[in-house]
N, CA, C and O of each residue as an XYZ file, in Angstrom:
456
protein
N      66.369    -15.778    -16.107
C      66.473    -16.969    -16.161
C      67.151    -17.647    -17.463
O      67.826    -18.677    -17.452
N      66.795    -16.767    -18.707
C      67.496    -17.047    -19.883
C      69.258    -16.873    -19.657
O      70.023    -17.695    -20.160
N      69.700    -15.839    -18.937
C      71.048    -15.743    -18.822
C      71.485    -17.023    -17.958
O      72.565    -17.567    -18.189
N      70.730    -17.432    -17.086
C      71.128    -18.628    -16.263
C      71.316    -19.686    -16.999
O      72.263    -20.463    -16.871
N      70.183    -19.793    -18.025
C      70.307    -21.111    -18.747
C      71.324    -21.133    -19.762
O      71.705    -22.225    -20.182
N      71.929    -19.813    -20.315
C      73.003    -19.747    -21.014
C      74.014    -20.241    -20.372
O      74.714    -21.127    -20.861
N      74.269    -19.590    -18.875
C      75.348    -20.160    -18.122
C      75.432    -21.686    -17.877
O      76.530    -22.240    -17.817
N      74.322    -22.335    -17.741
C      74.259    -23.761    -17.690
C      74.738    -24.480    -18.746
O      75.201    -25.601    -18.533
N      74.702    -23.959    -20.013
C      74.950    -24.508    -21.156
C      76.415    -24.264    -21.583
O      76.950    -24.711    -22.598
N      76.949    -23.511    -20.676
C      78.420    -23.322    -20.926
C      78.542    -22.037    -21.903
O      79.607    -21.961    -22.514
N      77.709    -21.148    -22.100
C      77.667    -20.185    -22.855
C      78.143    -18.800    -22.179
O      77.609    -17.748    -22.531
N      79.008    -18.818    -21.345
C      79.250    -17.679    -20.374
C      79.243    -16.445    -21.036
O      78.552    -15.583    -20.494
N      79.870    -16.108    -22.135
C      80.143    -14.888    -22.795
C      78.729    -14.469    -23.238
O      78.420    -13.299    -23.011
N      77.948    -15.165    -23.763
C      76.544    -14.914    -24.057
C      75.773    -14.448    -22.899
O      75.175    -13.375    -22.968
N      75.740    -15.198    -21.800
C      75.171    -14.861    -20.421
C      75.753    -13.495    -19.815
O      75.028    -12.667    -19.264
N      76.679    -13.397    -19.923
C      77.325    -11.983    -19.458
C      77.022    -10.719    -20.260
O      76.978     -9.566    -19.830
N      76.807    -11.181    -21.591
C      76.312     -9.770    -22.396
C      74.919     -9.667    -22.175
O      74.393     -8.565    -22.329
N      74.215    -10.679    -21.824
C      72.689    -10.365    -21.725
C      72.507     -9.951    -20.108
O      71.466     -9.411    -19.736
N      73.439    -10.203    -19.315
C      73.308     -9.894    -17.810
C      73.881     -8.278    -17.728
O      73.538     -7.493    -16.844
N      74.602     -8.033    -18.577
C      75.244     -6.497    -18.586
C      74.029     -5.637    -18.847
O      73.669     -4.653    -18.201
N      73.375     -6.264    -20.069
C      72.366     -5.277    -20.565
C      71.107     -5.325    -19.777
O      70.350     -4.355    -19.767
N      70.834     -6.480    -19.077
C      69.723     -6.397    -18.157
C      70.004     -5.379    -16.746
O      69.172     -4.771    -16.072
N      71.350     -5.447    -16.608
C      71.817     -4.654    -15.404
C      71.620     -2.986    -15.776
O      71.200     -2.123    -15.005
N      72.015     -2.824    -17.069
C      71.717     -1.494    -17.450
C      70.448     -1.110    -17.527
O      70.196      0.085    -17.376
N      69.476     -1.978    -17.758
C      67.979     -1.391    -17.685
C      67.555     -1.247    -16.356
O      66.768     -0.361    -16.024
N      68.249     -2.444    -15.216
C      67.639     -2.162    -14.004
C      68.167     -0.945    -13.472
O      67.469     -0.308    -12.683
N      69.400     -0.497    -13.819
C      70.000      0.691    -13.256
C      69.185      2.106    -13.754
O      69.124      3.137    -13.084
N      68.618      1.911    -15.002
C      67.763      2.942    -15.463
C      66.545      3.048    -14.648
O      66.169      4.188    -14.374
N      65.783      1.921    -14.163
C      64.656      2.029    -13.660
C      64.891      2.776    -12.097
O      64.122      3.563    -11.546
N      66.165      2.274    -11.606
C      66.380      2.836    -10.277
C      66.572      4.431    -10.459
O      65.850      5.162     -9.782
N      67.412      4.940    -11.248
C      67.414      6.087    -11.703
C      66.154      7.107    -12.109
O      66.094      8.307    -11.843
N      65.342      6.452    -12.697
C      63.942      6.854    -13.008
C      63.087      6.959    -11.807
O      61.983      7.493    -11.916
N      63.528      6.460    -10.577
C      62.796      6.673     -9.327
C      62.037      5.626     -8.923
O      61.131      5.858     -8.123
N      62.238      4.399     -9.353
C      61.578      3.103     -8.937
C      62.255      2.137     -8.211
O      61.940      0.958     -8.375
N      63.363      2.521     -7.234
C      63.968      1.648     -6.539
C      63.629      0.907     -5.338
O      64.296      0.058     -4.747
N      62.390      1.410     -5.058
C      62.032      1.059     -3.676
C      61.191     -0.090     -3.722
O      60.996     -0.607     -2.622
N      60.615     -0.652     -4.747
C      59.904     -1.904     -4.764
C      60.933     -3.196     -4.362
O      62.047     -3.346     -4.863
N      60.486     -3.858     -3.621
C      61.462     -4.949     -3.098
C      61.773     -5.912     -4.108
O      62.916     -6.360     -4.202
N      60.780     -6.294     -4.928
C      60.768     -7.304     -6.017
C      61.974     -6.868     -6.844
O      62.997     -7.542     -6.966
N      61.733     -5.563     -7.454
C      62.910     -5.141     -8.427
C      64.219     -5.302     -7.962
O      65.093     -5.661     -8.751
N      64.585     -4.985     -6.255
C      65.769     -4.980     -5.725
C      66.194     -6.575     -5.695
O      67.364     -6.920     -5.858
N      65.247     -7.399     -5.496
C      65.575     -8.948     -5.627
C      66.284     -9.463     -6.893
O      67.337    -10.099     -6.943
N      65.394     -9.007     -8.035
C      65.945     -9.129     -9.248
C      67.252     -8.337     -9.630
O      68.157     -8.937    -10.210
N      67.330     -7.432     -9.417
C      68.525     -6.545     -9.583
C      69.703     -7.312     -8.709
O      70.836     -7.334     -9.190
N      69.449     -7.946     -7.421
C      70.484     -8.504     -6.906
C      70.926     -9.761     -7.493
O      72.103    -10.119     -7.538
N      69.844    -10.473     -7.981
C      69.966    -11.870     -8.784
C      70.790    -11.546     -9.990
O      71.609    -12.417    -10.283
N      70.751    -10.395    -10.819
C      71.411    -10.088    -11.626
C      73.007     -9.863    -11.262
O      73.885    -10.307    -12.002
N      73.245     -9.266    -10.274
C      74.684     -9.025     -9.742
C      75.125    -10.522     -9.311
O      76.290    -10.840     -9.548
N      74.363    -11.353     -8.763
C      74.787    -12.642     -8.265
C      75.432    -13.630     -9.433
O      76.411    -14.375     -9.397
N      74.427    -13.312    -10.539
C      74.751    -14.196    -11.677
C      75.960    -13.466    -12.424
O      76.474    -14.114    -13.336
N      76.411    -12.360    -12.187
C      77.749    -11.727    -12.824
C      78.975    -11.831    -11.831
O      80.122    -11.444    -12.056
N      78.553    -12.361    -10.827
C      79.594    -12.818     -9.702
C      80.045    -11.734     -8.897
O      81.216    -11.641     -8.527
N      78.927    -10.702     -8.539
C      79.260     -9.430     -8.078
C      78.678     -9.603     -6.698
O      77.814     -8.815     -6.315
N      79.106    -10.605     -5.914
C      78.493    -10.955     -4.599
C      78.200     -9.983     -3.571
O      77.171    -10.077     -2.901
N      79.019     -9.078     -3.410
C      78.809     -8.116     -2.303
C      77.674     -7.194     -2.716
O      76.896     -6.786     -1.854
N      77.527     -6.809     -4.119
C      76.525     -5.873     -4.486
C      75.278     -6.765     -4.351
O      74.280     -6.327     -3.778
N      75.315     -8.051     -4.885
C      74.086     -8.859     -4.797
C      73.428     -9.090     -3.409
O      72.201     -9.102     -3.304
N      74.281     -9.280     -2.306
C      73.972     -9.506     -0.993
C      73.389     -8.242     -0.173
O      72.573     -8.350      0.742
N      74.013     -6.855     -0.710
C      73.567     -5.844      0.002
C      72.146     -5.398     -0.548
O      71.258     -4.970      0.190
N      72.021     -5.550     -1.982
C      70.673     -5.324     -2.631
C      69.581     -6.263     -2.008
O      68.499     -5.845     -1.596
N      69.955     -7.502     -1.984
C      69.148     -8.421     -1.377
C      68.608     -8.204      0.050
O      67.442     -8.387      0.401
N      69.550     -7.819      0.756
C      69.146     -7.369      2.260
C      68.364     -6.000      2.145
O      67.558     -5.795      3.052
N      68.475     -5.074      1.207
C      67.849     -3.934      1.090
C      66.300     -4.353      0.986
O      65.433     -3.949      1.761
N      66.114     -5.118      0.041
C      64.995     -5.758     -0.577
C      64.102     -6.263      0.845
O      62.928     -5.961      1.055
N      64.873     -7.011      1.648
C      64.219     -7.778      2.869
C      63.820     -6.417      3.675
O      62.646     -6.347      4.038
N      64.571     -5.474      3.948
C      64.351     -4.141      4.747
C      63.144     -3.565      4.084
O      62.334     -2.969      4.793
N      62.963     -3.664      2.966
C      61.785     -2.849      2.577
C      60.676     -3.739      2.451
O      59.707     -3.322      1.816
N      60.631     -5.010      2.990
C      59.327     -5.867      3.109
C      59.341     -7.246      2.181
O      58.442     -8.086      2.144
N      60.444     -7.262      1.528
C      60.513     -8.622      0.937
C      60.677     -9.900      1.880
O      61.624     -9.999      2.660
N      59.688    -10.866      1.748
C      59.896    -12.116      2.803
C      59.690    -13.295      2.168
O      59.182    -14.197      2.833
N      59.992    -13.513      0.937
C      59.621    -14.905      0.341
C      60.939    -15.589      0.519
O      61.641    -15.828     -0.463
N      61.358    -15.964      1.915
C      62.687    -16.632      2.030
C      62.665    -18.076      1.380
O      63.731    -18.668      1.211
N      61.440    -18.657      1.008
C      61.414    -19.984      0.448
C      61.898    -19.933     -0.991
O      62.482    -20.904     -1.474
N      61.630    -18.626     -1.814
C      62.125    -18.592     -2.918
C      63.761    -18.466     -2.943
O      64.424    -19.184     -3.691
N      64.309    -17.585     -2.147
C      65.719    -17.500     -2.082
C      66.360    -18.833     -1.508
O      67.551    -18.963     -1.791
N      65.789    -19.849     -0.750
C      66.482    -20.939     -0.647
C      66.368    -22.094     -1.601
O      67.124    -23.063     -1.540
N      65.350    -21.962     -2.532
C      64.942    -22.989     -3.661
C      65.044    -22.530     -4.943
O      64.966    -23.422     -5.788
N      65.206    -21.337     -5.384
C      65.405    -20.641     -6.540
C      67.199    -21.298     -6.874
O      68.058    -21.103     -6.014
N      67.522    -21.994     -8.087
C      68.659    -22.577     -8.145
C      69.568    -21.428     -8.753
O      70.796    -21.511     -8.801
N      68.890    -20.431     -9.176
C      69.865    -19.240     -9.644
C      70.758    -18.571     -8.311
O      71.737    -17.853     -8.518
N      70.332    -18.875     -7.077
C      71.007    -18.330     -5.836
C      71.916    -19.438     -5.440
O      72.556    -19.237     -4.408
N      72.122    -20.701     -6.128
C      72.418    -21.763     -5.755
C      74.045    -21.554     -5.351
O      74.540    -22.131     -4.383
N      74.786    -20.668     -6.207
C      76.246    -20.572     -6.136
C      76.595    -19.829     -4.615
O      77.576    -20.089     -3.918
N      75.568    -18.885     -4.320
C      75.735    -18.293     -3.074
C      75.224    -18.871     -1.629
O      75.424    -18.459     -0.487
N      74.409    -20.103     -2.183
C      73.686    -20.695     -1.036
C      74.521    -21.056      0.349
O      73.909    -21.290      1.391
N      75.863    -21.081      0.283
C      76.441    -21.540      1.449
C      77.207    -19.935      2.169
O      77.793    -19.800      3.244
N      76.975    -19.121      1.326
C      77.604    -17.820      1.977
C      76.656    -17.408      3.151
O      75.449    -17.248      2.966
N      77.244    -17.249      4.339
C      76.594    -16.775      5.720
C      75.714    -15.555      5.424
O      74.576    -15.411      5.870
N      76.365    -14.682      4.616
C      75.555    -13.674      4.357
C      74.249    -13.580      3.852
O      73.374    -12.799      4.224
N      74.163    -14.691      2.713
C      73.101    -14.871      2.037
C      71.790    -15.698      3.078
O      70.577    -15.497      3.013
N      72.542    -16.660      4.008
C      71.836    -17.262      4.889
C      71.191    -16.279      6.068
O      70.121    -16.460      6.648
N      71.931    -15.423      6.222
C      71.499    -14.388      7.348
C      70.450    -13.532      6.863
O      69.642    -13.218      7.737
N      70.245    -13.088      5.767
C      69.197    -12.498      4.964
C      67.989    -13.380      4.794
O      66.840    -12.998      5.017
N      68.280    -14.429      4.437
C      67.033    -15.464      4.352
C      66.334    -15.552      5.824
O      65.145    -15.341      6.061
N      67.372    -15.920      6.776
C      66.782    -16.195      8.171
C      66.116    -14.986      8.761
O      65.185    -15.060      9.563
N      66.674    -13.811      8.299
C      65.916    -12.741      8.821
C      64.786    -12.365      8.177
O      64.054    -11.524      8.700
N      64.473    -12.932      6.942
C      63.288    -12.676      6.124
C      62.202    -13.718      6.692
O      61.002    -13.460      6.781
N      62.832    -14.999      7.081
C      61.971    -15.932      7.858
C      61.370    -15.342      9.003
O      60.148    -15.274      9.138
N      62.310    -14.850      9.954
C      61.609    -14.147     11.354
C      60.739    -13.148     11.061
O      59.785    -12.879     11.791
N      61.067    -12.400      9.740
C      59.995    -11.237      9.615
C      58.673    -11.632      9.381
O      57.725    -11.008      9.857
N      58.539    -12.664      8.652
C      57.397    -13.587      8.216
C      56.857    -14.080      9.403
O      55.666    -13.906      9.664
N      57.601    -14.668     10.136
C      57.017    -15.185     11.567
C      56.244    -14.149     12.275
O      55.037    -14.177     12.519
N      57.014    -13.321     12.542
C      56.495    -11.957     13.283
C      55.225    -11.331     12.935
O      54.358    -10.828     13.650
N      55.325    -11.494     11.519
C      53.865    -10.837     10.671
C      52.698    -11.674     11.060
O      51.598    -11.254     11.418
N      53.187    -13.270     10.910
C      52.095    -14.271     11.175
C      51.519    -14.172     12.513
O      50.307    -14.332     12.660
N      52.357    -13.897     13.589
C      52.098    -13.884     15.101
C      51.239    -12.613     15.152
O      50.229    -12.606     15.856
N      51.607    -11.515     14.418
C      50.610    -10.425     14.702
C      49.246    -10.429     14.345
O      48.284     -9.942     14.939
N      49.331    -11.268     12.915
C      47.672    -11.605     12.470
C      47.342    -12.635     13.037
O      46.253    -12.889     12.521
N      47.588    -13.533     13.878
C      47.089    -14.607     14.672
C      46.334    -13.634     15.818
O      45.116    -13.548     15.973
N      47.362    -12.931     16.575
C      46.705    -12.146     17.548
C      45.447    -11.175     17.274
O      44.491    -10.992     18.029
N      45.656    -10.655     16.137
C      44.509     -9.691     15.634
C      43.405    -10.630     15.334
O      42.297    -10.262     15.725
N      43.471    -11.648     14.784
C      42.228    -12.627     14.478
C      41.732    -12.938     15.523
O      40.501    -12.922     15.545
N      42.402    -13.306     16.682
C      41.715    -13.957     17.694
C      41.199    -12.624     18.720
O      40.709    -12.974     19.794
N      41.264    -11.457     18.506
C      40.612    -10.528     19.311
C      39.590     -9.775     18.773
O      39.001     -8.947     19.469
């Protein structure tokens, strides 16, 4: 959020330094064997997105969804994703997450009624 605020203030160089440092910490976490948590991957993807590294951001975001991340509302409404908002790859991940959540809700409804 801090780097995003710096970007909004036009302090792109400061934002980039902060994001590069954050990316380094995230890569260390992955190297330490904690890459599987979907939320960590979403935050890692967001860092790539804010660094204009869209391909890496979208690949990680989709990985997070495949690992169980399903908060599509977050992705559609968090302004930090706004720049990528019209990218059909982002929309595909968000739509897939929404479909995953709908399938899970349907299973819960079936089990609750049996």
